[in-house]
TORSETOR-206061 format. One record per residue (C-alpha): x, y, z; residue number from 0. Coordinates in Angstrom, 3 decimals, decimal comma. Layout:
BEGIN
(rec (X Y Z) NUM);
...
# end
This chain:
BEGIN
(rec (0,000 0,000 0,000) 0);
(rec (1,032 3,579 -0,468) 1);
(rec (-0,025 6,910 -1,858) 2);
(rec (-0,860 7,221 -5,549) 3);
(rec (2,189 7,005 -7,821) 4);
(rec (4,434 5,769 -5,007) 5);
(rec (5,593 2,813 -7,098) 6);
(rec (3,094 0,215 -5,875) 7);
(rec (2,453 -1,344 -9,288) 8);
(rec (6,145 -1,528 -10,195) 9);
(rec (7,175 -3,078 -6,882) 10);
(rec (4,136 -5,360 -6,930) 11);
(rec (5,155 -6,791 -10,297) 12);
(rec (8,787 -7,243 -9,225) 13);
(rec (7,819 -8,994 -5,996) 14);
(rec (5,399 -11,282 -7,831) 15);
(rec (8,022 -12,253 -10,399) 16);
(rec (10,647 -13,110 -7,772) 17);
(rec (10,822 -16,915 -7,664) 18);
(rec (12,186 -16,954 -4,086) 19);
(rec (8,957 -15,429 -2,777) 20);
(rec (6,453 -17,646 -4,644) 21);
(rec (3,697 -15,062 -4,199) 22);
(rec (0,293 -15,318 -5,848) 23);
(rec (-2,070 -12,486 -6,731) 24);
(rec (-5,427 -11,532 -5,326) 25);
(rec (-7,168 -9,682 -8,089) 26);
(rec (-9,344 -6,986 -6,634) 27);
(rec (-12,554 -5,658 -8,142) 28);
(rec (-13,425 -2,121 -9,229) 29);
(rec (-16,263 -0,218 -10,860) 30);
(rec (-13,934 2,383 -12,367) 31);
(rec (-13,311 2,370 -16,116) 32);
(rec (-10,403 0,333 -17,393) 33);
(rec (-7,325 2,432 -18,285) 34);
(rec (-5,162 2,156 -21,380) 35);
(rec (-2,720 -0,709 -20,927) 36);
(rec (-4,781 -2,538 -18,281) 37);
(rec (-6,160 -6,030 -18,791) 38);
(rec (-9,348 -7,423 -17,267) 39);
(rec (-8,448 -9,892 -14,538) 40);
(rec (-4,859 -8,701 -14,165) 41);
(rec (-4,876 -5,321 -12,451) 42);
(rec (-8,555 -5,637 -11,446) 43);
(rec (-11,824 -7,305 -12,274) 44);
(rec (-13,752 -4,451 -13,876) 45);
(rec (-17,438 -4,788 -12,960) 46);
(rec (-20,544 -2,639 -12,818) 47);
(rec (-22,319 -1,550 -9,632) 48);
(rec (-25,045 -4,172 -10,101) 49);
(rec (-22,438 -6,942 -9,943) 50);
(rec (-20,824 -5,314 -6,899) 51);
(rec (-24,153 -5,173 -5,050) 52);
(rec (-24,886 -8,791 -5,949) 53);
(rec (-21,524 -9,886 -4,484) 54);
(rec (-22,286 -7,875 -1,321) 55);
(rec (-25,707 -9,502 -0,981) 56);
(rec (-24,003 -12,903 -1,213) 57);
(rec (-21,664 -11,895 1,658) 58);
(rec (-18,575 -12,229 -0,519) 59);
(rec (-17,165 -8,690 -0,190) 60);
(rec (-14,365 -8,607 2,415) 61);
(rec (-13,753 -4,876 2,153) 62);
(rec (-14,922 -2,023 -0,024) 63);
(rec (-14,001 1,614 -0,386) 64);
(rec (-15,627 4,304 -2,460) 65);
(rec (-13,909 7,279 -4,013) 66);
(rec (-16,078 10,245 -4,925) 67);
(rec (-14,301 11,267 -8,104) 68);
(rec (-15,011 14,029 -10,562) 69);
(rec (-16,370 11,248 -12,801) 70);
(rec (-18,725 9,790 -10,187) 71);
(rec (-18,284 7,182 -7,481) 72);
(rec (-15,644 4,510 -8,109) 73);
(rec (-15,667 1,448 -5,868) 74);
(rec (-12,692 -0,811 -5,132) 75);
(rec (-13,225 -4,050 -3,232) 76);
(rec (-11,812 -7,441 -2,307) 77);
(rec (-14,000 -10,482 -2,835) 78);
(rec (-13,836 -13,875 -1,177) 79);
(rec (-14,398 -15,524 -4,542) 80);
(rec (-12,867 -18,946 -3,776) 81);
(rec (-9,585 -17,994 -5,478) 82);
(rec (-7,850 -17,382 -2,109) 83);
(rec (-6,328 -20,409 -0,330) 84);
(rec (-4,157 -19,221 2,572) 85);
(rec (-3,234 -22,732 3,713) 86);
(rec (-1,450 -23,474 0,435) 87);
(rec (-0,294 -20,103 -0,916) 88);
(rec (1,065 -16,694 0,027) 89);
(rec (-0,481 -13,673 -1,672) 90);
(rec (0,344 -10,094 -2,542) 91);
(rec (-2,368 -7,479 -3,010) 92);
(rec (-2,379 -3,722 -3,568) 93);
(rec (-4,654 -1,692 -1,301) 94);
(rec (-5,098 1,213 1,084) 95);
(rec (-4,658 1,480 4,840) 96);
(rec (-8,389 0,934 5,219) 97);
(rec (-8,396 -2,164 3,024) 98);
(rec (-5,340 -3,529 4,849) 99);
(rec (-7,100 -3,225 8,214) 100);
(rec (-10,241 -4,961 6,944) 101);
(rec (-8,270 -7,767 5,269) 102);
(rec (-6,118 -8,153 8,389) 103);
(rec (-9,218 -8,342 10,561) 104);
(rec (-10,910 -10,805 8,171) 105);
(rec (-7,971 -13,242 7,872) 106);
(rec (-6,053 -12,496 11,104) 107);
(rec (-3,136 -10,255 12,055) 108);
(rec (-0,819 -13,250 12,443) 109);
(rec (-0,903 -13,993 8,705) 110);
(rec (-1,360 -10,583 7,049) 111);
(rec (1,883 -8,640 6,579) 112);
(rec (1,663 -4,910 5,728) 113);
(rec (4,055 -3,364 3,199) 114);
(rec (3,756 0,442 3,143) 115);
(rec (5,672 2,333 0,440) 116);
(rec (6,685 5,979 0,951) 117);
(rec (7,943 8,280 -1,807) 118);
(rec (8,791 11,975 -2,062) 119);
(rec (5,658 13,975 -2,946) 120);
(rec (7,387 15,777 -5,821) 121);
(rec (8,438 12,472 -7,375) 122);
(rec (4,910 11,099 -6,941) 123);
(rec (3,354 14,131 -8,587) 124);
(rec (5,705 13,886 -11,578) 125);
(rec (5,008 10,155 -11,962) 126);
(rec (1,244 10,781 -11,803) 127);
(rec (1,486 13,511 -14,423) 128);
(rec (3,554 11,304 -16,730) 129);
(rec (1,043 8,466 -16,353) 130);
(rec (-1,948 10,703 -17,108) 131);
(rec (-0,260 12,201 -20,154) 132);
(rec (0,135 8,679 -21,539) 133);
(rec (-3,623 8,010 -21,298) 134);
(rec (-5,808 8,395 -24,369) 135);
(rec (-8,111 10,685 -22,355) 136);
(rec (-6,132 12,168 -19,459) 137);
(rec (-8,095 12,932 -16,290) 138);
(rec (-5,936 15,598 -14,673) 139);
(rec (-8,566 16,764 -12,210) 140);
(rec (-8,947 13,204 -10,902) 141);
(rec (-5,164 12,887 -10,663) 142);
(rec (-5,063 16,033 -8,511) 143);
(rec (-7,956 14,871 -6,329) 144);
(rec (-6,220 11,550 -5,658) 145);
(rec (-2,923 13,236 -4,879) 146);
(rec (-4,526 15,559 -2,315) 147);
(rec (-6,751 12,843 -0,799) 148);
(rec (-3,665 10,745 -0,065) 149);
(rec (-2,537 13,261 2,554) 150);
(rec (-5,595 12,475 4,686) 151);
(rec (-5,753 8,770 3,792) 152);
(rec (-2,137 8,152 4,836) 153);
(rec (-1,907 10,604 7,739) 154);
(rec (0,589 9,560 10,444) 155);
(rec (-2,160 8,938 12,996) 156);
(rec (-3,968 6,608 10,571) 157);
(rec (-0,787 4,644 9,920) 158);
(rec (-0,217 4,353 13,666) 159);
(rec (-3,824 3,265 14,310) 160);
(rec (-3,429 0,557 11,637) 161);
(rec (-0,366 -0,765 13,459) 162);
(rec (2,080 0,033 10,675) 163);
(rec (5,533 -0,146 12,234) 164);
(rec (7,653 -0,349 9,084) 165);
(rec (7,694 1,748 5,920) 166);
(rec (9,704 1,165 2,757) 167);
(rec (11,185 4,285 1,173) 168);
(rec (11,013 4,146 -2,631) 169);
(rec (13,675 6,659 -3,610) 170);
(rec (15,831 3,833 -5,027) 171);
(rec (13,714 1,124 -6,636) 172);
(rec (16,326 -1,630 -6,384) 173);
(rec (17,040 -0,984 -2,719) 174);
(rec (13,346 -0,703 -1,882) 175);
(rec (12,652 -4,024 -3,626) 176);
(rec (15,498 -5,782 -1,782) 177);
(rec (14,317 -4,457 1,591) 178);
(rec (10,747 -5,544 0,926) 179);
(rec (11,862 -8,998 -0,220) 180);
(rec (14,005 -9,495 2,885) 181);
(rec (11,118 -8,372 5,107) 182);
(rec (8,708 -10,827 3,441) 183);
(rec (11,154 -13,712 3,754) 184);
(rec (11,841 -13,046 7,442) 185);
(rec (8,308 -12,181 8,582) 186);
# end
């Protein structure tokens, strides 16, 4: 987890591809539109609100968060869809502090390991701008909203309340990856 454009996707992919870790993915669900370069079932399962509500009614939604964007409400959620087997596999998932707490509470603190990435705000803003510019239809106002919302979402008191005791500084991607890998292997 980490603020927008902190390097979550890049580190996520590197950790998943590391054969020493043998990590599996948990593909989350979202109602937001698919972005250029994304693939259904890889980054997310892209569903409509009707499908989301149906999964909730079935009691399959572990956690859900809603972002009130300039394009309407976008929902992100984790589903207990029978693809998760914690007795046989270890998983890696991207989320927020709020989603981490709910997943931790659902599965148990003894088996859920938080990985919080921190990055300089100027670097994050530049990365976000570069990513939006590469989109077919850039959404700069949404980029700015997300950037500003991260300050409240990842406030120090929220990190402390979630029990986050370790952060990984992503100012050197290789070093950050190595530190995260070592932490996973020894935790």
